N, C-alpha and C positions, 0 to 999 in steps of 0.2 A: 584508688578513689579516696579523696580527702574527706575529712570529718564533716564539713558542711554538706557535701553531696550525700554522704551516708545518712545524715539526719534528714535531709530533704527527701531522699528515697524512702526512708522509714515512714515519715509522715504521710507521703503520697500512698504508700502501701496500705496504711491504716485507713486513710480516707476512702480509698478505692474499695477496701473490704466492707466498710460501713455502707457505702452506696450500694454495693452488691447485695448486702443483707437486706437493705430496704427494698430493693428490686424483688428479691425472693419473697419477702413478706407480702408484697402487693400482688403477686401472681395468682393466688386463689381468687382474687376479685375478678380476674380476667378469664381464667381457665377453670371450668368445672371439674375437669379430670385431674387437677393438681390439688392434693390435700397436704397442708403444712402441719396441722396439729398445733402444738404450742409454738408461739412466735419465735422462741429461741432456737427452734430447729433450723431456722434460716441461718443462724451462726454456724451450726454444725455442717449444713450443706455447703456454705461458702468455704469454710476451712477444709472440708473433705474434698471438694472439687479441686481446690488449690493444691492439696497434697497429692491427690491422684494424678493431676496434670504433671507435677514435678517428677513423680516416681514411675507412673505407668505410661504416660504419653510417649516418652522417648523410645520405649520398648515397642509399643504397639505401632507407632508411626514407622519405625524402621522395618518391622516385619510385614507391615501392610502397605508399604510405600507404593508398590505396583497398583494396588487397589485404589489408593488415593489419587494417583496420577491418571489412571484410566478413567476415573470418574470426574476428572477435571477439578479435583479438590473437594468435591461434595463428600467423598469418603472421609475426609478429615472432619467434616461437620458431623457425619454419622458416628465416628469414633467419639467425638466430644459428647454427643447425646448419649451414647452407651455408657460413658464414664459418669455422666450426670445421673443417668438412671440407676447405675450400680450404687452410687453414693446414697441416693434416696431409699434404695431397698435396705440399706444397712441402718437406717435411722427409724426407730419405732414411731409410728403415727404419721409417717410421710409416705405418700404414694404419688406416682406420676405416670401419665399416659405417654405413648410414644411421641405424639405430636408435641406435647408439652416439654418432653425431654429434649426435643430438637430446638424448640423456640426459646426456652428460658435461658440456656447458655448464651444464645445470641443476644438476648436482652441484657445479660450481665456484661457481655463484651462491649455492647454499645455504651453502657454506663461507664465502663472503664475507659473507653475512648474519650468520652465527654469529660471525665475527670482530668485526664492527661492534657486535653486541650485547654481546659480552664486554668489548670496549674501551669500552663506554658511549658510542659515537659516535652522534650523532643524524643518521641518514641523511636524514631529512626536511629538516633545516636546510641541509645541503650541497646537496641537490637543489633546494630552493627558491632558493638562490643561483644555481644553474645556469639555472633557469627565468628568473630576473631578467636574467641576462646575455644569454640567448638573445633575450628580448623586446627588450632595448635594442639588440641588433644588428639584429634583423629589422624593427622597427617604423619606419614612416616618421615624420619629424618632423611633428607635428600640434599644433593648438592645444590646450593643456592646460587642461582645465576646472578652475576654482578651487574650485567648491562641492563639498561632500562627496557621494559616492554612497552607496548603501544596499545591504547584503548581507542577504538574508533566508534563513536556514538552517532547514529543517524537519527535525525528528526525527519521522518517521512513527509515529503510534500511541502516543505517550508521554503518559500522563496526568500531571497536576501532582503527584498523590500519589506516583507511582512516581519521578518526577523528584526530588522532595524526598528520598525514600528513597535514591536513588542518590547524591545530594549528601552525605547523612549518612554513607553508607558510603565516602565519599571516592573514588567511582568517576568523578566528574565534577569534577575539581579546577579546571578552567578556569572553568566556570560558577560554582562555589563561590567562586572568587576574585572574579569580577565582582560577585556579589551582596554578598559581605562588604566589598568595597571601595566599594560604593555607586556603581559605574559603570553598573550595570544594575538595573532593577526587575522583579521577577517578579510576574506577574498571571495569575489564572485567567480563562478565558473559557468560554462555553457554546456547543456546536454546535447546529445545527438538527437536525431529523430529515430525512434519516437521517445517522447519525454515521459516515460512511465517506468515504474519500478522494475519490471521485467528486463527492459533494455539497460536501464541505468545501473542496477545492481550487477547485472552480468558483466558490464564494462568495468565497474569499480572492483568487483571481487575476483573476476577472472581475466580482465584485460581484453575481453572479446564479447561483443554483442552482435556479431554479424548474423543476419538472417532472422533476427527477432524483429519482425515487421511492426508489431503493435502489441498491446496487451493480449489480444486474441487475433488469430488469423486462420485462414483456410489453407490446407495443403492439398491442392488439386490432384497431384499424382498419388496421394495417399487416400484415395476414395473420398475426397473432399472432407477430410477430417478437420474439425475445428480444434486448434491448439489454444490452450489458455495458460499464460505464463505462470500464474500462481496456483494452478490446480495441482493437487498432490500427485495425481497420476501423470501429469505432463511435465512438471518441473524437473523430475529426474532425467527425463528424455532430453530436455533442453540443456541441462547442465552437462550431460554426456557429450552433447554436440559442441559446446563452447569451451570445455575444460581441457587444458593440456597438462594438468597436474601441478602447475606452478601458480596456483591461485594466491590471493593476498594472504590467506591464512594457512598455507601449506606447511609452514614451519612452526608446528605446535601452537596453532591458533584456535580460537573458539568462535563459532558462529551461533548467534542467539537471535531468534525471532526474525530470520531473514528469508528471502525467497530462494537464494542460492548459497552454497556453503563456502565458496572461496577455497575449496579443497581442504577444508578443516577436517581433522580427525575426530573432533568433538563438536558436531553440530547439534543444537538443541532447538526444538520448535522451528526448524528450518525446512521449508517446503520440499526442497529437492532431495533431502536425506532423511525424510521422516521415518523411513522403514527401519533405521538403526536406533530409533528411539528406545526400543526395549533394552538395548545393551548399555545405555548410559543414564537411564533415569535416576538411579540411586545416587550416583556420584555427583550429578549436576543439580538435581532438584531437591535433595533432602533439606538444604538450608531454607527452602521456602516453607517447610513444615517443621522447623526446628522446635517450635513451641506451639501449644494448642491455640493460644490466643492469636498467633500470627495470621493464620489463614482465616480465623473468625473475623479479624480486623479487615483483611482483604475482601472477604465476602460482604462485610458491612459497607465498605467503600464501593463495591460492585453494585449493591442495591441502591446506595445513595446516588451513584452515577445514573442509574435508571430513572430515579426521581428527578434528577437534574435535567435529563433529556425530556421527560414528560413536561416539566415546567417550561423548557425551551419551546416545545411544540405549542403549548398554550400561549406563551408570550408572543411567538411569531404570528399566531392567529389573531390575538387581540390587537397587536400593533399593525397587523396587515403587512408584515414584512414581505417584500418582493425582491427577488424571486424566492420562492420557498417550495419545498417538496412535501408530499404527504408521507410522513414517517410513522412506521408501525411500532408496536411493542417489540416485535422481533428485531427491528433495527436498534431499539433501545438496549437490548441485551448484547447485540454485536458491538455497539459503541462502548458499553461498560466493559466488555471483554478486551477490546483493543486499548481502551484508555485507563484501565485499572489492572486487570489480571496480567496482561502481557508486560505492562510497564513495571509492575512490582516484581514479577518473576525475573525479568531481564536484569534489574538492578541487583537483586539478591544474588543471582548467579555470578554476576561480574564481581561483586564485592568478595564473595567466597573464594573465587579463583585468584583474585588479587592477593588475598591473605595467604593463599596456598603458595603463590609465587612461581608456579611451574609454567604457566602459559606465557608465550612470548607476545601474543597479540590477541585481540578480541574485536569483533565487529558485532554491534547490537543495534537493532532498529527499534525506535519508539514511534509507533504507528498511530497514536491517538489523534494528533493534529490532522493528519491526512484524512482519517475517517470522518472526523467532525466537520472539517472544511468541505468535504464532498457534499454533505447533506445540509449544512447550515450556511456555508459561504466562507470564503477565505479570510474575511475580516469581521465576521459576525461576533457578537458579544460572547458566544459560546467558546470561541477558540482561545481567548486570552487566558482563561483559567487553565485550559488544557496545557498551554505552553508554560504557564507558571508551575504546574505540577511536574512537567518534564524537567524544567530548570532545577527544581528541588532534587530530582534524582541526580543531576550532575553535581550538585552541592554535596550530596551524600557520597558519591563516588570520589570526589576530590578529597573529602575528609578521610575516607577509607584509604585512599592512596597514600596520604601523609602518614598514616599509622601502620602501613604494611611494610614488611621488611624489604621488599623489592620495589624499586621505583618504577612508575609507569607514566609515560607521557600521554596526554589526552588530546584527541582531535574530535571536533564536533563538525558534522557536515549534513547536508541534505542531498537526496538523490535527484530531486527535481523540485519545481515549484508547482503552483496551481494558478489557473485563471478563473475568473468568476463571470457568471451571467446566467440568464434564463437558458434552459435547454432549447434545442432546436424545436422540439415539439411544443414547448410552452410558448415560445416566441412567435411561431408561425402556424400553430394549430395542426401540424402534421409531422409525422416522424420522417426521418430520412428515407427509410425503407418505403413508406407509402408514397413519398414524393418521387422516388425512383420508379416505383410501380406506375405512376401516372405518365412517365416518359417512355414506357415500353408498351408493346402490344397488349391488348386486353387479357390474353391468356398466358402472359409471361408471369410466372409466380415466384414469390420471394420468401426466403427464410430470413426472418428478422430476429436478431438476438438482443435487441436494445430497448425493448418496451418497458421492462420492469426493473425496479430498483433491486429487489431482493433476489430475483431469479431471472437471469438472462436466457434461460433455456425454454421458456414457456411458448413463445410465439413462433411455432414452427409450421411452415406450410410446405407440403410436399406436392408440387403441382405437375400438371401435364401441359406441355407446350406444343400446340399443334403446328405453329408456324415453323419451329426450328427442328422438329423431330426428324424431318427428312434429310437434314444436312449434318447431323451429329457426326457421322463417320467421316465426313470430308474435312472438317474444320482443322484437324490436327496438321494438315498439310499446308495451312496458310502460313507463309513465311515472308511474303515477297511482294507486297504492293505498297507504293507510296502514293497517298491520295492525290497530292498535287505535284508529284514528281514528273519531271520531263521524260522519265524513262518508262512510262506506263507501257509503251509498246513492247519493251523488253520483257515485261512481266506477263504478257498476255497468255503465254503457254503454261504459266505456273499457277494461274488463279483458278481455284475450284469452280465448278459449274454454277454454284449458287451465287457467286459474285459476278454480276453481269458487267463486262468491260465497258459496254456502252453506257451503263448507268454511271460508272466512274467518270467517264469522259463528259457526260452531261453535267456532273457536279463540277468538274474542272472548268467547264465553259460558264457555268452559272456563277461561280465564286472565283475571285482573283487569287486568293490564298487561304491559308488556314484561318487567319483572323477574320477575314471577310465571311467565311462560312460560319464561324462562331457567332459573329455579330448579326448577320442577316438571316440565318436560318430560323424560321418560326417553328418551334417545337410544338407538336400537337399533344395535349395532355389527354390521357385515357382515363378510364374508371380505375378504382382501386379494389375491385372485387378479388376475393381469395379463391384458391383452388387446391388441387390435391398433390401435384408433383412439383417439387421445387427445382427451378432451373437457374436460380440466382440467389446468392447469399449476401446480405448487407450486415456488416458488423460496425460497432462503434467502439472506439478507444479514446474516451474523452472527446476532444474536438477533432479527432481524426476518424474519418469514415472509410470503410473498405468495401468495395463493390466487386464481387466475384461472379463471373458468368460461368457457372459450374458445369454446363454441358460441354465445355471445352476443357481438355485435360491440361492445357498450358495457357499461360498468360497471353491474352489477345493484344495485338498491336492496335495502335490508334486507328490505322487505316481500316482494320477489320471491324472495329467497333462502330465507326461512322458509316460503314457500308451496311452493317446489319441493323444498327439502331441509330439512324441519323438524328433523332430527337434528343438522345441521351446527354451527350456532352454539352451541347449548347444550352439545353434546359437546366443542367446542373449549374454551370458557371454564371448564368444570368440570374440565378436565385440570390437574393440579397443576403441570405444566411451563409453562403458559401464564398470563401475567399479565393480558392483556386483548386484545380484538380491536377494530378500528375498522371500522365499516361506515357506509354513507351511507343515510339514511332519506329517503323521498320527503316525508314529513310533518314529520319532526323534524330533518332535516339530519344532520350527523355525530354518531354515537353511539359512545362508548367503553363496551364491555360487559365486565364482569368476572363472576366467579362469584357475587358477592354484591351487585352494584350496577351502575348505569348512569349515565354522565355524558353529558348532552345538551349538547354543546359550544356550540350556537348561542345557547342562553339561559342557559348556565352553571348548569344545574340538575342536581343529583345525587339519584338515587333509590336508597335503600339505602346500602351502603358505597361510598366513593369508590374506584373501581378504579385511580386514578392517585395514590393517597396516597403511595406510596414512589418515585414517578418524577420528583420535582422540581416546584417551584412553576410552572415555565413549560411543563410538559408539555401542558396544555390548549391553550396558544397554538401550540405546535409542531404538535400533531396537527390543529388546526383549519386551520392554514395548509397542512399536508400534504394534507389531505383535498381541497383545491381543485385539486391538481395534475392534469394530464393523465396518463393511463396508470396511475392508481391501481388496485390489485387490487380485486376484489369484496370480499375480506376481507383486511385487514392484521392480522397476528398479531405480538404482542410477547411474548417469553418472560417468565417470572417474574423478579423481582429480590429477593434477600434482602439488606436493608440491613445486617444484622449480619455476615454472612459476605462480602458484596459479590459473591455468586455470581449469575451468569446462565447460560443455556444457549443455545448456538448451534444453529441449524437446519441448519448445515453442519458438516463434520467438522473443527472448529477449537477448540482449548482456550482460547486467548485470542481474543476476538471483539469486534466492534463493528458498528454499523449501526442499532441501535434505541435505545430508552430504557432507563435503569437504570444508576446507578452511574457509575464513572469513564470509561466510554466517551464520555460527553458533556462531560468535564471536562479539556480540553487546557490549555495554558499559552502565554503569550507573555512573553519576556524582552527588554525594550527599554531603550534608553539612558535613564538616570535624569533627564537634563535635559529629556527630552520631557515634554509636558503629559500629566497623567493623563487617559486617555480615559473614565474612569468605567466603568460596567458594560458588558461586552462580551457581547452576546447574538446568536448567529448569525454565520456566517462573513462575511457582508457587513459586519458591524461591524469586523472585522479589515481588510477591504479599505478601508473608509472611513478608519480610523485610519492605516493605512500610506500611503494616498494623500495625506492631509493632511500627514503628516510629510515625505513626499517633496517636496511643494510648499514646505514650510518650508525644507528643505535647499537647494532650488534658488534660493530667494530670499535665502539667508544670505550 
């Protein structure tokens, strides 16, 4: 450190101490249980706390690290308050209650943060230097790898169009500089169906996302169990299914704040490997609590983010922003956790491991944008500052990389984008589940998981269905009728008793073909009353809806559905909020049905208007692949998409959403070093896995 910087640091330290002394002097005016005595006791308190933090904090934090982590950092604040209380006990005339001992150190930390901000001192730079010094002291001398490692940093949910807009607004100056200086190349890629983190990260990190139908799905053969990609109990099961041991991070890589591990031996805050958290907490997380002030500062930023969210809610109400959601204080804490805690933790861990130089690769997710865009909108005023703060992390990581002994190349990508619009329920005054209920017999009951923002498990109906209970045991044998097939006579002996062959023949005489049935059949809507035993489950994954007829243990064919419930499919596709449905036909294979046309995917035949016209040139390929997955719903529903307004509508209560087809949700980006070879067109998340795997091998051989 040169002399001017030493002088600047010394002056800042003195100013910060003076401000903290003033804060302590003012505390008796606020807290009755805090007694200061003589005013100069504030000097002793400030100096005493500083010395205690230098000498005692490193020891306490190391021995109590498990306590700190298990309390999500609150333990660090408790230790701080204990240190403050201990100091006050040693000074005659000073006394402090437990609440005061907790709050006053936070007030001092706020004052220190404000001083640093006014003095234009980059706290991150100084803290990064302290992390570097700590790693050098604590690391054992090891063989230093000479080839570069790779850092892959994900901005969850950011489409390429919104990224470009953020760059144009100068909200992401680091990425703008990389692009303008030609150090990195920006490229769009296209997701699979479904366009959500579960499927996308599975493909990127493991090269395999087969049978991940949506963010949540039903497994009929598993007692109608509802699987949820990000649930801590389910993510390990899903990873076991998709992993072959050759994940993106299998060669000494680190997974941070992800859904899946990429076969990393060092996953942290990773849903699929959360159970090994106990074994790695000290090594990976100690840098977050290196100094007492560090987590105090993070906690202050956490509280500030809650205030920012409350302000946003008020401004949305005052300006009458549409669409908007009712957001609770619980959501405000979730937002602060995603946008502050996880962000800061991910960056500190990455920097520490870069300085250590042992990791060959790392994949870290920054989830703040996705969370805020879900509830505020993909281009709401809220999101730009979120992206600016994420960009600041990239700047920190770049600076740390330049000062680390081992070189690391940096890739920035997103796993998917988001679309925007009123929810289905907001736009049409009814949920998808209730609308489906209207198209079914009065006593057909539905389990709907999509009503609430904060808890999708509340709205459970366990119904009794009098109409179908007599045929439950016969349905498993249905394999073999084509509704408009010329071979109906061949199937007569195979059709169960409850499907009347004369009924099928009457339909064939009444309608010329499938499209004629869809267009001419007048669906009769029923009531939406609820009951006790559920015979059908409706799920939402963004603008992708999943309808499961759960009294049948296997996926029903199109012919079976229209025989049992002739109102259902025509009623769905004629609704203006629905773009198309995907069903599986016994005779024709996968069928994409819209209000004015049908796309037979197996033979690439379109009758009427193409229902996939606005959903991208690769939509047929994605849907055909998806149709072959296990656990597919009886009916897969995709919302409408308006290419002029880029509007979609979610079947859950989210303004910004993703999961299906239509618009920017399937258009993420990858920003990679310009000296890498152009990978060509990138379709599907496995293409990202293949691209990154290839380049990692190139780095290893360089």
